[in-house]
C-alpha positions as CSV (number, residue, x, y, z in Angstrom):
1,M,0.0,-0.1,-0.6
2,G,3.2,2.4,-0.2
3,W,4.7,4.1,2.8
4,R,1.8,6.0,4.0
5,K,-0.3,3.5,5.2
6,V,0.6,0.6,7.4
7,F,-2.2,-1.8,8.5
8,H,-1.6,-4.2,11.5
9,G,-4.2,-6.5,14.0
10,T,-4.0,-8.4,16.7
11,V,-3.8,-12.2,17.5
12,V,-6.5,-13.7,20.5
13,E,-6.8,-17.0,21.2
14,R,-10.3,-18.4,20.8
15,E,-11.3,-21.8,21.5
16,G,-8.2,-23.2,21.7
17,R,-7.3,-21.3,18.3
18,L,-4.9,-18.2,17.3
19,V,-7.2,-16.1,15.1
20,W,-7.1,-12.7,13.8
21,D,-9.3,-10.2,15.6
22,R,-8.6,-6.5,14.8
23,W,-7.0,-4.9,11.7
24,M,-6.6,-1.5,11.5
25,E,-5.1,1.2,9.1
26,C,-2.4,3.6,10.7
27,S,-1.8,6.6,8.0
28,D,0.7,9.5,8.7
29,S,-2.1,12.2,8.8
30,S,-4.0,9.9,11.5
31,L,-4.8,8.1,14.4
32,A,-5.5,4.2,15.1
33,N,-8.8,4.2,15.8
34,N,-8.4,2.0,19.3
35,F,-11.5,1.8,20.5
36,A,-13.5,-1.6,21.8
37,G,-16.2,-0.5,19.0
38,W,-19.6,-2.3,18.0
39,T,-20.6,-5.3,16.8
40,S,-24.3,-4.8,15.0
41,Q,-25.4,-5.8,11.5
42,N,-27.3,-2.5,12.1
43,P,-25.7,0.7,11.3
44,A,-28.0,2.7,13.5
45,A,-27.6,0.2,16.3
46,G,-24.2,1.4,16.5
47,A,-24.6,4.7,15.8
48,E,-26.7,4.6,19.0
49,Y,-24.5,2.9,20.4
50,V,-21.7,5.4,20.1
51,S,-24.0,7.8,21.8
52,M,-24.9,6.2,24.1
53,A,-21.1,5.4,25.7
54,W,-20.4,9.2,25.4
55,N,-23.1,9.6,27.4
56,I,-21.9,6.7,29.8
57,I,-18.0,8.7,30.1
58,N,-19.1,12.1,30.4
59,G,-21.5,10.9,32.7
60,E,-24.9,11.6,31.4
61,F,-26.6,8.5,33.0
62,S,-30.0,9.0,32.7
63,T,-29.9,9.5,29.2
64,A,-27.4,6.4,28.7
65,R,-30.2,4.0,30.9
66,A,-32.6,5.1,28.3
67,Q,-30.8,4.4,25.1
68,T,-30.2,0.6,26.4
69,D,-34.2,-0.1,24.9
70,K,-33.6,2.4,22.2
71,I,-30.4,-0.4,20.9
72,L,-32.0,-3.7,21.7
73,E,-34.8,-2.2,19.5
74,L,-32.7,-2.1,16.6
75,D,-30.7,-4.9,17.8
76,P,-32.0,-7.0,20.2
77,G,-28.8,-9.4,20.3
78,M,-26.2,-6.6,20.8
79,A,-24.5,-7.2,24.1
80,T,-23.0,-3.8,24.9
81,A,-26.7,-2.2,24.5
82,H,-26.8,-3.0,28.2
83,L,-24.3,-0.7,30.0
84,G,-26.0,2.5,29.6
85,A,-28.9,0.2,31.8
86,A,-26.4,-1.0,34.2
87,W,-24.2,2.3,34.7
88,G,-27.9,4.1,35.1
89,G,-28.6,1.4,37.9
90,W,-25.6,1.7,39.5
91,I,-26.2,5.5,39.9
92,D,-28.7,5.3,40.9
93,G,-28.8,2.6,43.8
94,D,-30.5,0.4,42.0
95,E,-28.2,-3.0,41.6
96,A,-30.9,-5.2,40.8
97,A,-31.4,-3.5,37.4
98,A,-27.5,-2.8,37.1
99,D,-27.4,-7.0,37.8
100,A,-29.7,-7.8,35.4
101,A,-28.3,-5.6,32.7
102,M,-24.9,-7.2,33.1
103,S,-26.4,-10.7,33.3
104,A,-28.4,-10.2,29.7
105,A,-25.1,-8.8,28.6
106,V,-23.0,-11.7,29.7
107,A,-25.5,-13.8,27.9
108,A,-25.4,-12.3,24.6
109,L,-21.5,-12.0,24.7
110,D,-21.6,-14.2,21.5
111,D,-21.3,-12.1,18.7
112,E,-19.3,-9.7,20.3
113,G,-15.7,-8.7,19.3
114,E,-12.7,-9.4,21.9
115,A,-12.5,-6.7,23.6
116,Q,-16.1,-5.7,23.6
117,Q,-16.4,-9.2,25.5
118,L,-13.6,-8.7,27.6
119,M,-15.0,-5.4,28.8
120,I,-18.3,-7.0,29.6
121,R,-16.7,-9.8,31.7
122,A,-14.6,-7.1,33.3
123,L,-17.8,-5.4,35.1
124,A,-19.9,-8.2,35.3
125,T,-17.5,-10.2,37.7
126,E,-17.2,-9.6,41.7
127,D,-14.2,-10.6,42.0
128,T,-11.8,-7.5,41.5
129,E,-8.4,-9.2,40.5
130,E,-10.1,-10.6,38.0
131,A,-11.9,-7.8,36.9
132,V,-9.0,-5.8,36.0
133,R,-7.1,-8.5,34.9
134,L,-9.8,-8.4,32.0
135,C,-9.8,-5.5,32.2
136,E,-5.7,-5.0,30.8
137,K,-6.5,-7.3,28.9
138,A,-9.3,-5.2,27.0
139,L,-6.9,-2.4,26.7
140,V,-4.1,-4.0,25.0
141,L,-6.7,-4.7,22.0
142,A,-8.3,-1.2,22.7
143,P,-5.7,1.2,23.9
144,D,-7.5,4.8,23.1
145,D,-11.4,3.7,24.4
146,P,-12.6,5.8,26.7
147,L,-15.1,3.7,28.1
148,L,-12.3,1.2,28.9
149,A,-10.5,4.1,30.8
150,V,-13.4,4.6,33.1
151,H,-14.0,1.0,33.5
152,Y,-10.8,0.7,34.7
153,T,-10.6,3.9,36.3
154,V,-13.4,2.7,38.2
155,L,-11.9,-1.1,38.8
156,V,-8.5,0.3,40.1
157,G,-9.6,3.2,41.7
158,L,-12.6,2.6,43.8
159,R,-12.4,-1.5,43.8
160,Q,-9.4,-2.1,44.9
161,E,-8.7,1.1,46.6
162,D,-5.3,2.8,44.9
163,P,-6.4,5.9,43.3
164,A,-2.8,6.4,43.0
165,S,-2.5,4.3,40.1
166,A,-5.8,5.2,38.8
167,A,-4.6,8.9,38.5
168,R,-1.2,7.4,36.8
169,F,-3.3,6.0,34.4
170,L,-5.8,8.8,34.1
171,R,-2.5,11.1,32.8
172,R,-2.5,8.7,29.8
173,A,-5.3,8.8,28.8
174,L,-6.3,12.4,29.1
175,K,-3.3,13.4,27.1
176,R,-5.2,11.6,24.6
177,W,-8.6,12.9,25.3
178,P,-7.8,15.9,27.2
179,N,-11.4,18.0,26.5
180,V,-13.4,14.3,27.8
181,G,-15.5,15.6,31.2
182,G,-15.9,12.3,32.4
183,L,-11.8,11.7,32.5
184,H,-11.9,14.5,34.2
185,N,-14.4,13.7,36.7
186,M,-12.4,10.3,36.9
187,M,-9.1,12.4,38.1
188,G,-11.5,14.7,40.5
189,Y,-12.2,11.7,42.5
190,M,-8.8,10.1,42.3
191,L,-6.5,13.3,43.4
192,M,-9.5,13.9,45.9
193,A,-9.1,10.7,47.7
194,Q,-5.3,11.4,47.7
195,D,-5.9,14.9,49.9
196,D,-4.9,16.8,46.5
197,S,-7.6,19.2,47.4
198,E,-6.5,21.8,44.6
199,G,-5.8,19.6,41.8
200,A,-9.2,17.4,42.4
201,E,-11.1,21.2,42.4
202,K,-8.8,21.9,39.1
203,H,-10.5,18.7,37.3
204,F,-13.9,19.1,38.8
205,R,-14.2,22.7,37.1
206,M,-12.9,21.7,33.7
207,Y,-15.6,18.6,34.0
208,M,-18.2,21.5,34.6
209,R,-16.6,23.8,31.9
210,L,-16.7,21.0,29.3
211,Q,-20.1,19.6,30.4
212,P,-22.0,22.7,31.8
213,K,-25.0,21.2,30.8
214,T,-24.5,17.9,32.5
215,A,-26.4,17.3,36.0
216,N,-23.5,14.7,37.3
217,A,-20.9,17.8,36.6
218,Y,-22.3,19.7,39.7
219,D,-22.9,16.6,41.9
220,S,-19.2,15.8,41.5
221,M,-18.2,19.8,42.4
222,G,-20.7,19.3,45.2
223,D,-18.9,16.2,46.6
224,F,-15.7,18.1,46.7
225,L,-17.3,20.9,48.5
226,R,-19.2,19.0,51.2
227,V,-15.7,16.7,52.0
228,T,-13.6,20.1,51.7
229,G,-16.3,21.7,54.6
230,N,-18.3,23.9,52.5
231,A,-21.6,22.9,53.1
232,E,-23.6,25.7,51.6
233,E,-21.5,25.4,48.4
234,A,-22.3,21.9,47.9
235,K,-26.0,22.6,49.0
236,A,-26.1,24.9,45.9
237,M,-24.3,22.5,43.3
238,Y,-26.7,20.0,44.2
239,E,-29.7,21.8,43.8
240,R,-28.4,22.5,40.5
241,T,-28.1,19.3,39.9
242,L,-31.4,18.4,40.3
243,E,-32.4,21.0,38.4
244,L,-30.7,19.2,35.2
245,D,-31.6,15.8,36.1
246,P,-34.6,16.1,38.5
247,A,-34.8,12.0,38.7
248,F,-31.0,12.3,39.8
249,K,-31.5,10.2,43.2
250,A,-28.1,10.3,44.4
251,A,-27.8,14.1,44.3
252,K,-31.2,14.1,46.5
253,R,-29.9,12.0,48.5
254,K,-26.4,14.4,49.6
255,L,-29.1,17.3,49.8
256,D,-31.3,16.0,52.1
257,A,-28.4,14.7,54.1
258,L,-27.1,17.9,54.1
259,S,-30.2,20.0,54.9
260,G,-30.6,17.8,57.7
261,V,-27.1,19.1,59.0
262,A,-28.4,22.6,58.6
263,N,-31.5,21.9,60.5
264,G,-29.8,20.9,63.4
265,D,-30.2,16.9,62.6
266,A,-27.8,14.0,62.9
267,P,-25.9,13.7,59.4
268,S,-26.7,10.7,57.0
269,D,-24.3,8.5,54.4
270,G,-24.2,9.4,50.8
C-alpha cells in the first residue's frame, strides 16, 4: 500500500486457536482508531451505541440508561447495549437493575468482538483482581477507548482502593482525550482520595466547563465541596444537579443529608 499507510492486527486465543481478531489502519495523517467498538448488522444501532457510550463517559447516566431500550429495539442481540442500563442502575443505587443488565449482556456475548467481551466480563465479575486482569487485556486490544478508561479507573481506583495507580493511568488517557469531561471527573475523585484538593478542584471545574449541562458535573463538584467542608456551596451544587436532572437520586440523598445537618439533625451517609 506504500509508505503512507500501514496495517496491523491483533492475535487472540479463541476456543483453543490463535486467530486474527482486529485489523486497523494507520496512516501518516491520522491515529489508529483503537476503540473497543460495536458489533451489529444495523448501523443505526451502532450509531446509537456510540452516543450511549459517550453519555456514560461524560456522566449523562439517565440518558444512557434510556438508550439501552432504543438500541435493543434496533438490535435485540447487541450485548454492549446493556451497558447504559447497568451504569444508570449503579448511579441510581438500583443494584437489581444493574445486575440484570449485566446478566443480559453476558448472555449475549457470543457475537461481540474480543475487546467488547473482555470489557463486559470485567464489569460483570465480582472478583476485583479478575476484573482488573480482564480490563487490562481489553486495553491491550483497545488502548484509546475512553469508556474502557472509565471502567479501569473504577476498578483500580475504587474497587481496589488504589487511587494513585488510577491517577497515573488517567494522566495518559487525558493526554489522548483532554476535552472529555468524564475523564476529568474521574481524575478529580482520584486526586481527592489522595488529599490533593487543589488538583481535584481543577479537574472538577474543568468537568463543569466541558459539560455545562450535565447534572453529574455539579453533583461531583458538590461532593468535593462537601468533603472540603463547604456545606452551603455543596447544597447549591446539588440543587443545580436536580434542576438539570430531577431524577438524580444520589444528589437528592446528599442534599437531604446536608439539609438535615443545617437543621440540627444528625448527618447521614451519602
